[in-house]
N, C-alpha and C positions, 0 to 999 in steps of 0.2 A: 504494500500500500504506500503509494507516494503521498507526500504531504508537504506543506510549507509551514515553517514555524515563525513567520514574520509577525511582529507586533504591529497592530494597527488600531485605529480608533474604532469603537463599536458602532458609532452612528455617523451620519453624514455621508457625503460622497454620492456619486451616481449609483443607480441601481443596476443589478445584473439580472437579466431576464433569460430564462431557459424555456425553450419551446420544443414541441414535437413529442415523439413517442419512444425515442431511444436515448441512451446515455451511457455513463461510465459504469464499469464493473462494480459489483456489490460484494463487499467483504462480509462474510457471515458474522452476524452478531453486532454489527455497528449500530443497528437500530435500538440496542439496549443502552448504549453509552450516553446519548443525550439526556437520559433520565437523571444522571448524577451531576451534570454540569452545573445546574442552578444551586444544588445543595452544597457543592464545593466552592461556590462563588467564582466560577471560572467561565461564566457566559450564560447565554440563554439556553432553553431546552429545545423544544421543537413541537411540531404538530403532526401527530400520528393518527389523527382521526380517521375512522373507517378501517383501520388495520386491526389485526388480532392483538389483544391486550397482553402485555408482558409484565409479569409481577415485578415489584420493586425490590424484592429481597436480594437478588443477585447484583443489580446495579448498585445497591447500597454497599456491598462489599468492595466495589470498584471505586468508591469515592476518593481514596488516597491517590489514585492514578492522576487525578486532576489537580492535585496540590502543587505539583512541581513544574508543570509545563502546559502551554496551550497547544503545542505542536501535536497534531493528531497521531503522527507516527510514534512519538515519544510516549504519548498516553497509551497507545495500543500495546507498545512493548512493555510498559508497566503493568498493564492488564494481564499479559501473558506471565509476567513474573508472579503476580498475585495468584493466578491460576496454578502455577507450579508449586507455590508454597502450600496452598490448600490441598492440591492433589497429592503432595508428598505424604500427607497424613494417611494415605491408603497403605503405606508400607507397615507402620506399626499396627494399624487396624486390621490389615490382612493377616498379620502374624497372630493377633489375638483371635481372629476367626478360625485360622488353621488349627490353633490349639484347641479351640472349642469343638472343632470337628474331630478331635481325637488324635491328632498327630503329636509326636514328641517334639521337643524343642529342636533337636538336630534336623528333623525333617521339615518342621513348620517354617523355620526361618528362610531357607533358600527358596522354598515353594512360594511363600508369601511375596518375596521380593520379585520373583519371576512373574507371578500372576498379576502383580500390580502394574506391570508393564504392558498389559493387554492394550491394544489400540482402543478398545471400547472405553477404557478409563483414562487414556492419555491423549488421544487424537484431538478431542474437543478442547483441550487445554490451550491449543494454539489459536483459539477464537474466543470472542466475547460472548460465550454461550453458557447458559446455566448448567449444561451437561458437564462442564469442567469441575463443578463442585458437588453435584448431586450424588455421584457415587460415594463420596466421603460422608455426606449427610446420611445416606441410606444405610451404609455399613455401621456408622456410629449409632444410628437409631436401633438397628437390629441387635447390636451387642448390648446396648443399655437395656433394651426391652427383655433380652434373654436373661440378664442378671436379675431383673425385677421378677420375671416369671419364676425363677429358681429360688430367690431368697425373700421376695416380698417386701423389700425395703422401699420406703417412700422416696429416698434420694435417687435410687435408680429409676423409679417411675417418673420422677420429675425430669431427670436427665433425658430419658427417652421421649418424653412429651416435648421437651425443648427442641430436640433434634427433629421431631416430626413437624412441629409448628414452623420451624425454620425452613424445612423442605417445602411446606405449603406456601410460604411467602416467596420462595425462589421460583417455583414453577407449578403449573396446574397439576402435574403428576403428584406433587407433594400433597395435594388435597386428597387423593386416593390413599396415600400413606397415612394421612391423619385420620381418615375414616376407619381404616383397618386398625390403627392404633387405638382409637376409641372403642372399637369392638373388643380388642384384646383386654383393655382395662375393665370393660364390663364383665368379661369372662373371668378375669382374676378376682373381681369383687364378689362374684358368685361362688367362688371356691372355698371361702372361709371368712369368718368375721375379722380375723386378724389382718387380713389384706384389704379390707374395705377402706380403712383410713388411708393406706398407701395409694390405693387406686383413686380415691377422691383427691388426694394431693396431686397425683399425676394429671387427673382431669382438670384441676384448677390451673395448673401450669399450661396445659394444652389450650385451654380456653383463653387464657391471658395472651399466650403467644399468637393464637389465631386472631384475637382482637387487635393486637399490635400490627400484625401483618395486614389486616383489613384496613386499618387506618393509613398505613403506608401506601397501600394500593389505591386507596381513595385519593390521596394526595397526587400520586402518579397519574391517575385518570384525569384529575382536574388540570394538571400541568401539561400533559402530553396528548390527551384525548378530549379536547374541549367540546367536540361535536359528536362524541360517542365512539365506541369501539365496534369492531366487527362482531356481529351476533352469530355465534355458532349454535345457539340453543335450538333454532328451527331445524338445523341439520341433524342434531342429536335426537330430537324428538321424532323426526321422520325415520331415522335409522332404528330407533327402539320400537317403533309401532308398526313397521311394515316388514313383510317377508324379504323383499329385496334389500332393505336396510340391514336386517339381521345377517343376511348372507354376506353383505359387504363387511360388516363389523367383525364377524367371526372369521372370515377369510383373511382380513387384515391382521387380526390377532394371531392367526396361524402363521402368517408371513413374518410377524415380529418374533415369534418363537423360533421359527426357522433361522432367522438372522442371528438371534441370540446364540444358538448352538453353533452356527458356522463361525461367528466372530470370535468364539472361544476355542476354535479348533476341535470342536466336538466335546470338550470337557463339560460345558453347561448341559448337554444332553444327559450325560451320566449323572450330573448333579440334580437335574430335574427328576429323573427316575428315582434317585436315592432319597430325595426329600419327599416325593410322593409315597414311597414305600414306608418311610417313617410315619407319615400321617395315616396310612392305611392299616398298619400293624396294630393290633389291639394290645399286645404286650409292651408296646413302647411306653416309656414314662410319660406322664401327662405333660410335663414341661416341654419335652421334645415334640410331642404332637401339637401343642399350642404354637410353638415357634415354626414348625413346618407348615401349619395352616396359615399363620401370619404371612410367611414368605410367599407361599403359593397364591394366597388371596391378593397380595399386593401386586404380584407379577401379572396374574390374569386380569386384575382390575385395570392396571395401567394399559395393558395391551388392548383390551376390549374398549375402554373408554376413549383412548386416543384414536383408535381406528374409527369408532362410531361418530366422533365429533368432527372429523376433518372432511372437507369437501373433496370431490373428485377433481383433482388438478391435472389429470391426464399425464401422470408421470408414473414411472415404474415403481417409485417409492411408495405409492399408494397400496401396493400389493405385498411388498417385502421391504421392511424398513427396520433399521437397527437402533436408531438414536434413542427412542423412547424407553427401551429396556436396557440400554447401556448402563443405567444406574444399578442394576442387579447382576450384571455380567460377572463381576469379580466374585460375588458371593457364590454363584452357581459353579463357576470355574473351580474355586477352592473346594466346594463340596464334592464335586466330581473327582477332582484330583486326589483328595483325601480318601474318598471311598475306594478308588482304584488302588491306592497305595496300601490301605489297611486290609482289604479283603484278600482271601486266598485266590489262587490262579483261576479256579473254576468260577466262583462267584464274580470275580472281577471281569472275566470275559463275558459272562452273561449280562452284567451291568452295562458294559460297553456296547454289547449287541442291542440291548433295550434302548439305549440312547440313540444308536444308529437307526433303529426302527422309528423312533419318534422323529428324528430328523428327516428321514425319507418320507414319512407320512405327511409331515408339514409341507415338504416340497411338492408332493403330489397334490395336496389340497390347493396350494397356491397355483400350481400349473393348471389344474382343472378349472378353477374359477377365473383366473385372469386370461388364460389362453393366449391369443395373438397379441393382446394388449401388452404383454411383457416385451414384445418386439416393436410394436407400433407406437407406444407411448414414449414420452420424453425420458431419456436416461440421464441422470445427473450423477457424475462420479463422486461428488461429495457425499451422497447418500450411501455409498457402498465402498468405503475404504478397504475393509478386509476382503470383500468379495473380489474386487478388482485385483488385489494381490494374489488371491488363490487362483484366479483364472488368467492372470497376466494380461488383462484386457480392460482398458479404461473406457471403452466405447459402448459396452452393452452388458446386460445381465445374462450370464450363463448359469442358470440356477442349478442344474444337475451336475455340471462340471465342478462348481463350487462345493456342492454336497459331497461328491466323491473325494475331492481334495481334502476337505475337513476330516472326513472319515479316515483317510490315509494318515493324516497327522495324529488323529486320535489313536490309531493302531500303533504308531511309532512311540507315542508317549506311554501307552499301555505296556509295550514291550520293555521300555526302559524302567518303568516302575517295577516290573517283575524281577529286574536284576538286583533289587534291594539297594539301589544306589540313587537315592532321591536327589542328591546333588547333580548327578548327570542328567536326570530328567528335568530338573529345574533349569540347568544350563541350556538344554535343548529348547525348553519352553521360552526362556528369555531370548534365545537366538531367533526363534520364529517371530516373536513379538517385535524385536528390533528390526528384522528384515521387512516386516509388514509396514512399520512406521516409516522406514527409509523409502519404501516404494510409494507410500502415500504422501509423504511430506518432503522427501528429498528433492534436490534440484533436478530439473528436467529441461532438455534442450528447447522444448516448445513453449516453456513458460516465460512470459514476458512481464516484467514488473509494470504495475499499473502507473499511469501517468496522472498528474494532478487533475482532479475532476473539474476545476474551474480555472480560467485564465487569470493572470494578473495578480496583484498583491492582495493580501487579506484585509480589505477595507471596503466600506460602502455597504449598501443594502443588497439583498439577494431575494428575488421573487421567482416563482416558477409558474409556467403556464398550466392551467388546469388539465390540459390534454397530455401532460407529461406522464410517462409510465410510473406507476406507484413505486416500483423498485428503485427508480432513479431518485424520486423525491425523498424516499426514506434514506437512501445512501448519502444524500447531500447533507442531512441533518448533523452528521458527525464531523466531517471535515470543515464545514462552515461553522466555526466556533465563535466568530466575532459578532454575529448578528443572528436574529431569528429569521429563518427562511419563511418568506411570505408567499401568498398565492395571488394569482392574477389570471384573468381570462381574457386573452387577446381579442376574442370575438365579441366581447361585451363592451369594449370602448377603448379609449386611448391608454397607452402604457403609463407607468409611473413617471414622475417628472425627471428630466435629465437622464433618460434611458436611451441607449443605443445597443445594437446587437450585431453579431457576426454569425454567419451561417456555416454549417457543416453538413453536406448532403451526400448521398451515395453516388458513387461513380459506376461506370459499367463493369468495372472489375470487382465490385462489391466492397471496395475500400472507400473510406470517406475522404473527400478532397476538400481542402480549405480554400477560401477566397480571402487572402489577407487584406485587412483594411477596408473591406467592402461594407458600407453602412447599409442597413436595411430598415425601412420604416415598418413599425409594428402596428400602427393604428389601422383600423378598418378591416381586420380579418387576419387569417393565418399567414405567417411569413412565408415567402417563397423566394427562391434564388432566381438568378437570371434565366434558367432553363424552364422555369415554371413548375418545378417539382416541389413538393412539400419538404421543408427542411426537417432533418431528423431531430436535431436539437441545436440551439444556438445560444451564444451569450458572450458578451465582453463589455468593457467599460472604456471610456476615453483614456484611462490610464493604463489599461491592460492590453498588451499586444502579444500575449503568449499563445501558443497553439492550443486549440480546443481539443480535448481528448475525445476520441470517437469510438472507444471500445464498447461493444454491446454489453448490456448487463447480464450477469450470470442468471440463469433460470433457477431461481431459488423459490421453493414452495411458500406461497403466502400462507401465513398462519402456522408455519412450522416452528 
């Protein structure tokens, strides 16, 4: 992401007008960052009216990033550092989870460090996305709730409630976790009188945390969504009350489970089977059954609710998507790896086979429901970092090839675990994780650094034409830090005072050509260049003579 760090006055100067339906590339997560700029005293927020609402919990964590610089590139680098610090907590938490799954210290330590490097837990740390911190919150919540279920202490209940309410403030998926948490507290309150007070204490903390998150989100709505947010309630209602809607929601949930297993190289499949077996066995201790039910309920609830609430965006990610369940990927990977390491050879092979059947069943379900749409809909590589690594193809989804590759890796990890050398299996797991991250994030010959989205110095007002694509408008809110981005309809009347523009329009080769210094009158309708074609997008000021960036915006799913 290119950016300019020049200091400029926040007001005055000529306005910059952007027109048309194309624009600069969109960095995932930049629409979350304007929420913290006013709180940090570093400039205006923005107007995201009509877009999906993003909770204020994660932007609140990013407030320190705006204390040191206005420069968008510096701020974004600081955001990645914050993500790294919060994500690093997965190493000790993963070790605690591995110990809870029954591994000795000698086995738990290397396995936890290797599993914490899964792309599902590390990939999103490079972006301003809530998924960078959700895995840490979810694992902390599960560990604290597990302690409360076993010892009934009020402190553990309060700690688990705090983690659940924080997750609810960070992302909508956290609301599902909070509902499951409330159900767990209710179950614990019914198990004995001695635990009623502890459960009530946990419920009080959860209620207070939810109220604080609601107040924060109300402030964010008023600041960034003055004309309302995108309403997903109608979509959710239609999915819940119609047969086609149920087919969509259930198939999408199956696709998310498929991706969960593939993204953990098959380990999550073994973990899902192991957790389900704990819940099904009657001889299992009550605490183990409660926690197995909590984990499965949270997983299925997130997969189903997220699939049911999202619109059909004509993208492959509607049918198989991994980001929403990435927050539980580490838990299931550790559960599967621990079960394979602890069991004898025969049971371990049967467990791996059951996980393979679950994976293949989910793949067949997705294929049967989606059909040709897996090839005709839009494929976005950002949605499939692990799958593109497994198939070595960034241009499309090869569902069954990715399934077989994940099963091959699972077989290799199973074989290494049978050698009673956990360190060797952990090194292999870490190696695969690092190779996948290098493939997804490493330098590539075809990757071109983004150019500045706006020409000229960081000064003056910025307004956008109402016909501008929503992704471009949202992407401008972050790099335009010195003023609030306004709106203007060219067809409705004259442009703002002291406004001029420069046009960038498509050429026959498909690349945009610039007409340096050419002034264009904006009043009286949509701007056109000398050839009579509608300009893709345009903008400059009398002081600005820099080239206008012409990269097309990345196709990122709205509401994701």
